[in-house]
C-alpha positions in Angstrom: 5.7 101.8 80.8 9.5 102.0 80.4 9.3 105.7 79.9 7.3 106.2 83.1 9.7 104.0 85.1 12.8 105.9 83.8 11.3 109.3 84.6 10.4 108.1 88.0 14.0 106.8 88.5 15.4 110.1 87.5 13.1 111.9 89.9 14.1 109.7 92.7 17.8 110.2 92.0 17.3 113.9 92.2 15.4 113.5 95.5 18.3 111.4 96.9 20.8 114.0 95.8 18.8 116.6 97.7 18.8 114.4 100.8 22.5 114.1 100.6 23.0 117.8 100.6 20.7 118.2 103.5 22.4 115.4 105.4 25.3 117.7 106.3 23.2 119.2 109.0 21.9 115.8 110.3 23.3 114.1 113.5 26.4 112.1 113.1 26.2 108.3 112.8 28.6 105.4 113.4 28.5 102.5 110.8 29.7 99.0 110.4 29.6 96.8 107.3 29.8 93.0 107.2 28.4 90.2 109.4 31.3 90.1 111.9 31.6 93.9 112.0 27.9 94.2 112.8 28.1 91.6 115.5 31.1 93.4 117.1 29.3 96.7 116.7 26.2 95.3 118.5 28.3 93.8 121.3 30.1 97.1 121.8 26.8 99.0 122.0 25.5 96.6 124.7 28.7 97.1 126.8 28.4 100.9 126.5 24.7 100.8 127.3 25.4 98.7 130.4 28.1 101.1 131.6 25.8 104.1 131.0 22.9 102.4 132.9 25.2 102.0 136.0 25.7 105.8 136.1 21.9 106.6 136.1 19.9 107.2 139.3 17.5 104.7 140.6 13.9 105.2 139.4 11.2 104.9 142.1 8.5 102.4 141.5 5.3 103.9 140.0 2.0 102.0 140.3 0.6 101.3 136.9 -2.6 103.0 135.9 -5.1 102.2 133.1 -4.3 104.1 129.9 -7.8 105.0 128.8 -8.9 106.8 125.6 -12.6 107.7 125.3 -13.4 105.7 128.4 -11.8 102.4 127.2 -8.2 101.0 127.5 -7.3 102.0 123.9 -4.1 103.8 125.0 -1.6 100.9 124.5 -2.9 100.2 121.0 -3.0 103.9 119.8 0.4 104.6 121.4 1.8 101.5 119.7 0.6 102.6 116.3 1.8 106.1 116.8 5.3 105.0 117.7 5.8 103.3 114.3 3.9 105.4 111.8 6.4 104.5 109.0 5.8 100.8 109.5 2.1 101.2 109.4 2.2 103.3 106.2 4.7 101.0 104.5 2.4 98.1 105.2 -0.8 99.6 103.8 0.3 101.9 101.0 0.5 99.9 97.8 3.2 99.9 95.1 2.1 101.0 91.7 3.4 99.7 88.4 2.8 98.3 84.9 3.2 95.1 83.0 3.5 94.0 79.4 1.4 90.9 79.0 2.2 89.8 75.4 1.0 92.8 73.4 -1.3 94.1 76.1 -0.3 96.6 78.8 -1.7 96.2 82.3 -1.7 98.3 85.5 -0.5 96.7 88.7 -1.3 97.5 92.3 0.7 95.4 94.8 1.6 95.1 98.5 5.1 93.5 98.8 5.5 92.5 102.4 9.0 91.3 103.4 10.4 89.6 106.5 14.2 90.2 107.1 16.0 87.0 108.2 19.5 86.0 109.0 22.5 88.1 110.2 22.8 91.8 109.7 25.1 92.9 106.9 25.0 96.7 107.6 24.3 98.5 110.9 24.3 102.1 112.2 23.9 104.1 115.4 23.3 107.8 115.9 26.1 109.1 118.0 25.0 109.7 121.6 22.3 106.9 121.5 22.3 103.2 122.1 19.8 102.1 119.4 21.5 100.1 116.6 19.7 99.9 113.3 20.3 96.8 111.2 19.9 95.9 107.6 19.4 92.2 107.0 20.0 91.4 103.3 18.0 88.2 103.2 14.3 88.6 103.0 11.3 86.3 102.6 8.6 88.0 100.5 4.8 87.6 100.3 3.2 89.9 97.8 -0.5 90.0 97.0 -1.6 92.2 94.1 -4.1 93.2 91.5 -3.6 93.3 87.7 -6.0 95.2 85.4 -5.9 95.1 81.6 -8.4 95.3 78.7 -9.0 91.6 79.4 -10.2 92.2 82.9 -9.0 92.3 86.4 -7.2 89.5 88.3 -5.5 88.9 91.6 -2.3 87.2 92.4 0.0 86.2 95.3 3.8 85.9 95.0 5.9 84.1 97.6 9.6 84.6 97.1 13.1 85.3 98.3 15.1 88.5 97.9 18.7 89.5 98.6 19.6 93.2 99.0 23.1 94.7 99.1 23.2 98.1 100.6 26.5 99.2 102.3 26.4 102.1 104.7 28.1 104.6 102.3 25.6 104.0 99.5 22.3 105.9 99.1 21.2 103.3 96.5 21.0 99.6 97.3 20.8 96.8 94.7 19.3 93.3 94.9 17.7 90.4 93.2 15.1 87.8 93.9 13.3 84.7 92.8 9.8 83.5 93.4 6.5 82.2 91.9 3.6 84.4 90.9 0.4 82.5 91.4 -2.5 84.1 89.5 -5.7 83.2 91.3 -8.5 84.9 89.3 -9.4 86.7 86.2 -11.0 86.3 82.8 -8.6 83.7 81.5 -8.0 79.9 81.3 -6.8 78.2 83.4 -8.2 80.3 86.3 -5.2 79.4 88.6 -1.6 79.3 87.2 1.9 79.6 88.7 5.0 81.1 87.2 8.8 81.0 87.7 9.7 84.6 88.5 13.0 86.6 88.7 13.4 90.2 89.7 16.0 93.0 90.0 15.5 95.5 92.9 16.8 99.1 93.4 16.4 100.6 96.8 16.6 104.4 97.4 17.5 105.7 100.8 20.3 105.8 103.4 21.1 102.7 105.3 20.3 101.8 108.0 17.4 104.2 108.6 13.9 103.0 108.0 11.8 104.2 105.1 13.0 103.6 101.5 11.6 103.8 98.0 11.9 100.5 96.1 11.9 100.0 92.4 11.4 96.5 91.1 11.8 95.0 87.6 10.4 91.5 87.2 10.1 88.7 84.6 7.5 85.9 84.9 7.3 82.8 82.8 4.0 80.9 83.1 3.5 77.4 82.0 -0.1 77.6 80.9 -2.6 80.1 79.5 -2.1 83.1 77.3 0.7 85.6 77.8 3.2 83.1 79.2 6.1 85.6 79.3 5.4 88.8 81.3 7.7 91.7 82.1 6.9 94.6 84.4 7.9 97.0 87.1 6.6 98.7 90.2 7.6 101.5 92.6 6.6 102.0 96.2 7.4 102.9 99.8 9.0 100.3 102.0 10.1 100.2 105.6 13.0 97.8 105.4 
């Protein structure tokens, strides 16, 4: 398991290095780091947007028409999904990993959904636009998943909290989190058991664009059943 995760980490570092070399041809961005700096950055963006809007010609009113697809008003739904394909993919594509449950290895498939909360710590804007992208370091986490080993297959859900530190000049962010993994089913006794869980997170990508790869290392301590101390890791595609 450790060898696979290390090889994956090296491959991601090589990928990030290639993206850095290609970034020289990308559009220029303005950045701000820190809560106050992001608040000032957002206020400046709003002032500039208001000034720009005053210079634009008036748009005549257009009567709204039904946006039909295949004879039904599917247009707003399909256009909504098409405008955020990265978010859709990040929500449905699972993360893959492995665990060591005592002496037994296990495969893990998981969907770690996070909700950013609190103030923005890092923000960016492509020059010539008025769209500010923000990275909120505080996240609430809800993670359902599947675990499969030679003892059978079980499911779990893990509520938790995660903090991520990713300044604008970094292509790798770091973080940590706490939570409780609640195993709900499987060939074990008791059939439901919670843990105390801690994790270390490495995020690959350039802040504050969407779409990252996230590598997570986790330790769980359960208070009942076999294999009370479990370590593992997972890698996957995330939006935030």
